[in-house]
C-alpha positions in Angstrom: 0.0 0.0 0.0 2.8 2.4 0.9 4.7 1.6 -2.3 1.6 2.0 -4.4 0.8 5.4 -2.8 4.3 6.7 -3.3 4.2 5.5 -6.9 1.1 7.5 -7.6 3.1 10.8 -7.1 4.0 12.9 -10.0 7.4 14.3 -10.2 9.1 16.8 -12.6 9.9 13.9 -15.0 6.4 12.5 -15.1 4.3 15.6 -14.8 2.1 17.1 -17.6 -1.1 15.2 -16.8 -4.0 16.7 -18.6 -6.6 18.8 -16.8 -10.1 17.6 -16.3 -13.3 19.4 -17.4 -14.0 20.3 -13.8 -13.0 23.7 -12.4 -10.8 23.8 -9.3 -13.3 25.6 -7.3 -15.3 22.4 -7.0 -12.3 20.7 -5.4 -12.3 23.1 -2.5 -16.1 23.4 -2.3 -16.0 19.6 -1.9 -13.4 19.9 0.8 -15.6 22.4 2.7 -18.6 20.0 2.4 -16.5 17.1 3.7 -15.6 19.1 6.8 -19.3 19.9 7.2 -20.3 16.2 7.4 -17.4 14.2 8.8 -14.9 14.6 11.6 -13.0 11.7 13.0 -10.6 12.3 15.8 -10.4 8.9 17.3 -9.0 6.5 14.8 -5.3 6.1 14.1 -3.9 5.6 10.7 -1.8 2.5 11.7 -4.1 0.9 14.2 -6.9 -1.4 13.2 -10.3 -0.1 14.3 -13.9 -1.3 14.0 -15.5 1.4 11.8 -18.8 0.9 13.6 -17.3 2.1 16.9 -16.2 5.4 15.4 -17.8 8.7 16.5 -18.6 11.3 13.8 -18.1 14.7 15.6 -20.0 16.6 12.8 -23.6 16.3 12.3 -24.0 14.7 8.8 -27.1 16.6 7.9 -25.7 19.2 5.5 -26.8 21.9 8.0 -23.5 23.8 8.1 -22.8 23.2 11.7 -19.1 23.8 10.8 -20.2 27.4 10.2 -23.1 27.9 12.7 -21.7 25.8 15.5 -24.6 25.2 18.0 -26.1 28.6 17.2 -25.9 32.0 18.8 -27.4 30.7 22.1 -24.4 28.5 22.7 -21.7 29.6 20.5 -22.2 33.3 20.9 -18.5 34.1 20.1 -19.3 33.3 16.4 -22.0 36.0 16.2 -22.7 39.7 16.5 -24.3 41.4 19.5 -27.8 40.6 18.1 -27.0 37.0 17.6 -28.0 37.2 14.0 -25.0 37.8 11.8 -21.7 35.8 11.8 -18.5 37.6 12.4 -15.7 38.1 9.9 -12.4 40.1 10.3 -10.3 42.4 8.3 -7.3 41.4 6.3 -3.9 43.1 6.8 -1.7 44.9 4.2 -0.1 42.7 1.6 3.6 42.1 1.6 3.8 41.8 -2.2 1.2 44.4 -3.1 0.4 46.8 -0.3 -1.9 48.8 -2.5 -4.9 46.5 -2.1 -6.8 47.9 0.8 -7.6 46.3 4.1 -11.0 44.6 3.7 -13.4 42.4 5.7 -12.5 39.2 3.9 -10.9 37.0 6.5 -12.1 34.7 9.3 -12.3 36.2 12.8 -9.2 35.1 14.8 -7.9 35.0 18.3 -4.7 36.6 19.6 -2.7 33.8 18.3 -4.1 33.9 14.8 -6.3 30.8 15.2 -9.6 31.0 13.3 -12.6 31.3 15.6 -15.0 29.1 13.6 -17.1 26.0 14.1 -14.4 23.6 12.6 -10.7 24.5 12.8 -10.0 22.4 9.8 -11.6 25.0 7.6 -8.5 27.2 8.2 -6.0 24.4 7.2 -5.6 25.9 3.7 -6.5 29.3 2.2 -9.0 28.0 -0.4 -11.2 26.3 2.2 -10.8 29.2 4.6 -12.0 31.6 1.9 -14.8 29.3 1.0 -15.9 29.2 4.7 -15.7 33.0 4.9 -17.9 33.2 1.7 -20.6 31.1 3.4 -20.5 33.4 6.4 -20.9 36.4 4.1 -23.7 34.7 2.2 -25.5 34.2 5.5 -25.0 37.9 6.4 -26.2 39.0 3.0 -29.4 36.8 3.3 -30.0 38.4 6.9 -29.9 41.9 5.3 -32.2 40.8 2.5 -34.8 39.3 4.8 -34.6 42.3 7.2 -35.5 44.6 4.3 -38.5 42.2 3.5 -39.6 42.0 7.1 -38.2 44.8 9.2 -40.3 44.0 12.3 -39.0 40.4 12.5 -37.4 39.7 16.0 -33.7 38.9 15.9 -34.1 35.3 16.9 -36.8 34.6 14.3 -34.7 36.5 11.7 -31.7 34.3 12.5 -33.6 31.1 12.1 -35.3 32.2 8.8 -32.0 33.3 7.4 -30.3 30.0 8.5 -33.0 27.9 6.9 -32.5 29.7 3.6 -28.8 29.6 3.6 -28.8 25.8 4.3 -31.3 25.2 1.5 -29.3 27.4 -1.0 -26.1 25.5 0.1 -27.8 22.1 -0.3 -29.2 23.2 -3.7 -25.8 24.1 -5.1 -24.3 20.9 -3.7 -26.9 18.7 -5.5 -27.6 20.7 -8.6 -24.1 22.1 -9.3 -21.3 20.3 -7.5 -22.7 16.8 -7.6 -23.8 17.1 -11.3 -20.1 17.9 -12.0 -18.9 14.9 -10.0 -21.3 12.0 -10.9 -23.2 13.4 -13.9 -26.6 15.1 -14.3 -28.4 11.8 -15.2 -27.2 10.2 -12.0 -28.3 13.2 -9.9 -31.7 13.3 -11.6 -32.2 9.7 -11.0 -31.3 10.0 -7.3 -33.7 13.0 -6.9 -36.4 11.0 -8.5 -36.0 7.7 -6.7 -34.3 8.6 -3.5 -31.6 6.5 -1.7 -31.6 2.7 -2.4 -28.5 1.5 -0.5 -29.4 3.5 2.6 -33.2 3.9 2.9 -34.4 6.9 4.7 -36.5 4.8 7.2 -33.4 3.1 8.6 -30.8 4.5 11.1 -27.9 6.2 9.1 -24.3 5.7 9.8 -21.6 7.5 7.7 -20.1 4.7 5.6 -16.3 4.4 5.7 -16.5 3.5 2.0 -17.5 7.1 1.5 -15.4 9.0 4.0 -12.3 6.9 3.8 -12.4 5.9 0.1 -14.9 7.2 -2.5 -15.1 10.9 -1.3 -11.4 11.2 -1.2 -11.4 11.3 -5.0 -10.7 15.0 -4.6 -7.2 14.4 -3.5 -6.4 13.4 -7.1 -7.8 16.8 -8.4 -5.4 19.0 -6.5 -2.9 21.0 -8.7 0.7 21.8 -8.0 0.2 25.5 -9.0 -2.7 27.9 -9.0 -3.6 31.3 -10.0 -4.6 32.7 -6.6 -5.2 36.3 -8.0 -3.5 38.8 -10.1 -0.6 39.2 -7.5 0.0 35.5 -7.3 -1.0 34.3 -10.7 1.1 31.1 -10.8 2.0 30.0 -7.3 2.7 26.7 -5.7 0.0 24.9 -3.9 1.9 24.9 -0.5 1.4 28.7 -0.3 -2.2 27.9 0.5 -1.0 26.5 3.8 1.2 29.5 4.6 -1.5 32.1 5.0 -3.7 30.2 7.4 -3.4 30.2 11.2 -2.8 34.0 10.8 -4.5 37.1 9.5 -4.8 36.9 5.7 -3.0 39.7 3.7 -5.2 41.5 1.3 -3.0 40.5 -1.7 -3.8 36.8 -0.9 -7.6 37.1 -1.1 -8.8 34.4 -3.4 -10.2 35.5 -6.7 -12.9 32.9 -7.2 -13.2 33.9 -10.9 -10.0 32.1 -11.4 -11.5 28.9 -9.9 -15.0 28.9 -11.5 -16.3 29.6 -14.9 -18.2 32.9 -14.5 -20.5 34.5 -17.1 -19.1 32.3 -19.9 -15.5 33.2 -19.0 -13.6 29.9 -18.4 -11.8 29.3 -15.1 -8.0 29.6 -15.3 -7.5 26.8 -12.6 -8.9 23.5 -13.9 -8.8 20.5 -11.6 -6.5 17.6 -12.4 -8.3 14.5 -13.7 -9.8 12.0 -11.3 -7.2 9.3 -11.9 -4.5 7.3 -10.3 -2.0 10.1 -10.4 -1.7 12.7 -7.7 0.2 16.0 -7.7 3.8 16.1 -6.5 2.6 18.4 -3.7 0.6 15.4 -2.2 4.0 14.0 -1.2 5.0 17.2 0.6 2.3 17.5 3.2 2.9 20.2 5.9 4.6 18.7 9.1 7.8 17.4 10.3 8.0 14.3 8.0 10.5 14.6 5.1 9.0 14.9 1.6 8.4 11.7 -0.2 8.1 9.7 3.1 5.1 7.8 4.1 3.7 10.3 6.6 4.2 13.1 4.1 2.5 11.3 1.3 -1.3 11.7 1.2 -1.9 8.8 -1.3 -0.1 6.3 0.9 -1.9 7.5 4.0 -5.2 7.1 2.3 -4.5 3.5 1.2 -3.1 2.5 4.6 -6.0 4.1 6.4 -8.4 1.8 4.4 -6.7 -1.2 6.0 -7.0 0.2 9.5 -10.7 0.6 9.1 -11.2 -2.6 7.2 -12.7 -1.0 4.1 -13.9 -3.5 1.5 -11.9 -3.9 -1.7 -13.0 -2.3 -5.0 -14.1 -5.5 -6.7 -16.0 -6.7 -3.6 -17.9 -3.3 -3.3 -18.7 -3.3 -7.0 -20.2 -6.9 -6.7 -22.1 -5.8 -3.6 -23.6 -2.9 -5.6 -24.4 -5.1 -8.6 -21.9 -3.4 -10.8 -19.6 -5.3 -13.2 -16.1 -4.9 -11.6 -13.2 -3.5 -13.6 -11.2 -6.2 -15.4 -7.5 -6.9 -14.6 -6.7 -5.3 -17.9 -8.5 -2.2 -17.0 -6.9 -2.0 -13.6 -3.5 -2.4 -15.3 -4.2 0.1 -18.1 -1.8 3.0 -18.2 -3.1 6.4 -17.2 -0.9 8.1 -19.7 -2.3 8.6 -23.2 1.0 9.4 -24.9 3.5 8.4 -22.3 7.1 9.7 -22.1 9.8 7.2 -21.4 9.7 8.3 -17.7 6.0 7.7 -17.6 6.4 4.3 -19.2 8.8 3.4 -16.4 6.5 4.8 -13.7 3.6 2.7 -15.1 5.7 -0.4 -15.2 6.5 0.1 -11.5 2.7 0.4 -10.8 2.0 -2.8 -12.7 4.8 -4.5 -10.7 3.4 -3.4 -7.4 -0.2 -4.5 -8.3 1.1 -7.9 -9.5 3.5 -8.5 -6.6 2.7 -11.1 -3.9 0.8 -13.2 -6.4 -1.3 -10.3 -7.8 -2.4 -9.3 -4.3 -3.5 -5.7 -5.0 -4.9 -6.7 -8.3 -7.2 -9.1 -6.6 -7.8 -6.9 -3.6 -7.6 -3.4 -5.0 -8.1 -0.8 -2.3 -11.4 1.0 -2.8 -9.9 4.5 -3.0 -7.5 3.4 -5.8 -10.3 1.4 -7.5 -12.6 4.5 -7.5 -9.9 6.6 -9.1 -9.1 3.9 -11.7 -12.8 3.5 -12.5 -13.1 7.3 -13.2 -9.9 7.2 -15.2 -10.9 4.2 -17.4 -14.6 4.8 -17.8 -14.9 8.6 -17.8 -11.4 9.9 -18.9 -11.0 11.4 -15.3 -13.8 13.9 -15.8 -16.3 12.4 -13.4 -16.7 9.4 -11.1 -17.5 5.9 -12.4 -20.5 3.8 -11.4 -19.0 2.5 -8.0 -17.6 5.8 -6.9 -20.7 7.7 -8.3 -23.1 5.3 -6.5 -21.4 5.7 -3.1 -21.0 9.5 -3.2 -24.5 10.2 -4.7 -26.4 7.7 -2.4 -24.7 9.3 0.7 -25.6 12.9 -0.3 -29.2 12.1 -1.2 -29.5 10.3 2.1 -28.1 13.1 4.1 -30.6 15.5 2.3 -33.5 13.2 3.1 -32.7 13.3 6.9 -31.9 17.0 7.2 -34.7 18.9 8.9 -34.0 22.0 6.8 -33.6 20.1 3.5 -35.0 21.7 0.4 -36.2 18.1 -0.6 -38.7 18.3 2.2 -40.3 21.4 0.8 -40.8 20.5 -2.9 -42.1 24.0 -3.8 -38.9 25.6 -2.5 -36.5 27.3 -4.9 -33.4 29.5 -4.5 -34.2 33.2 -4.5 -31.1 34.9 -3.1 -28.6 35.5 -5.8 -30.6 34.2 -8.8 -29.5 36.3 -11.7 -31.3 35.2 -14.8 -34.9 34.8 -13.3 -34.6 31.1 -13.3 -34.1 29.7 -9.8 -33.2 26.3 -11.2 -30.1 27.7 -12.7 -28.7 28.8 -9.3 -25.1 27.7 -9.0 -22.1 28.1 -6.5 -20.9 31.2 -8.4 -24.3 32.8 -7.8 -24.0 32.1 -4.1 -20.5 33.7 -4.1 -21.8 36.7 -6.1 -24.6 37.3 -3.6 -22.1 36.9 -0.8 -19.9 39.6 -2.3 -16.9 37.4 -2.6 -17.0 36.8 -6.4 -16.4 40.5 -7.3 -14.0 42.1 -4.8 -12.7 45.5 -5.6 -8.9 45.3 -6.3 -9.0 41.5 -6.7 -9.0 40.0 -10.2 
């Protein structure tokens, strides 16, 4: 597993993997969603654990408890004096461009620079931190809009009404924008029409480790080595996203979301890497004390070994359980490189050697995370998940929506209304949410 994970890493000699058709903004929206529904602080990567005994410290109801905490009555430190709006903080002058003014586009922080938010993981990289901040600003903008509509509404009732609307707008873009990018419009439409089949809504729900430890980690393969953050840092290495967290964000590091999403027909400049069995070189350089390229610094190896610790089923076994024809050995051994260089040929030969070692052990018992990536690579050219990965991810999200008390699915007549730009609420997307929040078009950031 460790060898396979290390061999998934790109290096300067094997880089050049084509981009997918998915914009990079969806990668970090997906990470934000992950932090909203799962938090495991009990299991250890190298200690076997019964997954049924794990505690999920997030409420898996797509209700933004990572943003709202336990509400203004309990977590008052997240809110203004009325207990209606969520708090944000000012940036500081930039070191590279100090002409961009100080603006309220950072998370509130304590004296040590730690973000004061419902989930500290949302300050682990700048992209997710700025997405979290955008959700906060969306809530505050919705509060302002409802207050204009109903000026006599009491603060407590105003908060609850705004929170319900924000949750539903968030759930809408998750289902109708993000998930359609990841598993395909047809699969989403079928889920919305038929509901969950693997996890019926009338049975108690447990977050499947097949989702949290394997299938939903597909986003790790989409991360790029370099991004256009904004006009100041227009081709900067991924690791910079970790540098400006745990401290007040400089104005010249505010994320320009127009570089991460296609907006008004203008293509995003940062497209995600393909969902495939290759991961960016940066994924072997995780922040921490471990040397680059070692097991503990390599995300792909850690993902694979973690699946052993939690006894996650293998790819072919899960496919059969779902009634899906498993990938053949030929498909599992197929090269991810369309026109391979000599270095890429050598790299793939090493992958084949690892899969075939110990009497074809990993070919027979392919780890589910690797299998989901390979399935997307083989069946959809890395542009969306295949049937196993798509079934697991789609089923979990539709099940979460079915059980959420504020779910838009439980109010069939509800449609988005805050940020709809073309008069058609069905077209509401993540960029519309960001636009209404005021984080899509920020003066001085482009």
